[in-house]
C-alpha positions, 0 to 999 in steps of 0.5 A: 885687432879683430879676430876673424876665426869666430866669424869664419866659424860662423859662416862655415856653420850657416853654410853647412847647416843650410845645404843639409836642411835644403836637402832635407826640407824639400822631401818633407815640405813636398809631403806636407804640401800634399799630404792628408794624413791624420798625423800631418798636424802632429808633424807640422807642430814638431817642425814649428816647435823651435819658433816658440821654444827658448834655444836653451830648452833645445840646447839642454835636451841635446846636452842630455841626449848626447851627453858623453856619459850616455850610452848612445853617445858612447856608442856613437863615438865607438862606432862612427867616431862622432861626438856631438857635445862641444864639437862643431858637429854638435853645432851643426846638429843644434843649428839644423833643429833650430833652423828647421822651420825657416827652411821647411815652411817657405818651401812648403808654401811654395809647393802650395802655390804651384797650380795643379794644372802645371803638374798635370800637364807634366804628367800628361807629357809622361814626365815622372814625379821626380822629373816633374819635381825637378824640372817643373815644380822646383823652378816654379818656386824659385822665390820660395826656395831662395827665401828658405835658403837665405832665412835659414843662413841668416838665422843660423848666423845669429843663433846663440842659446842652442850653440852655446849649450851644445858647443860650449865656448872653445876657440877655433872649434865652437866659439862662434860670432854671437858668443864672441860678442857675449864674451867681449861684453862680459869683459866689458870691451864694448868697442870689440863687441860693437865691431862684431855686432856691426859686421853681423848687422851689416851682413844680415842686412844685405842678405835679407835685402837681397831676398826682397829684391830677388823675390820682387823680380821673381814675382814680376816675372810671374805676373808678367 
């Protein structure tokens, strides 16, 4: 009988990570799209590092920084009752770092596609920068926002190395679907591993298909 807890935990992690990253990525992507600062290439490099770094490297350094014996971790525990190692909060932190470019890059590209004439027209109508962002720019780049949201969600579902390093393998707490599949393969339970793999494959396929269909509709509307 299939254990649904790892799948439920996986989707909970993906949802929380996506919401947090969406709120963080919009101001960062906006700044990257308009900034001419000399430190911009450095920031872009840091954001893109998870694309090329092995997940275990990120997980290893998270373990070092948030080790329970670390004075910083002790302070977090005593002050905010936060513990990032072997906890769901740690999974969220690792997922945010590892999925960061998947949210920032599409939104940054979306900001760059907005014609300056539209923004200037909003300013002429006495719209503030915040009003222009919320009522003009973000609605114009719905396809980019959708792409960032869905890619982040799907990417988080498939994470393995980072979540294993920072979260461990604790049932009902940090044991997500990718780790469950690994455990079943280790135990030579290929039928069970195959069942979990098929479920994740089907879900991610549907998610990505939805993105391509919706992006096609948005593109047709813009052209039309």
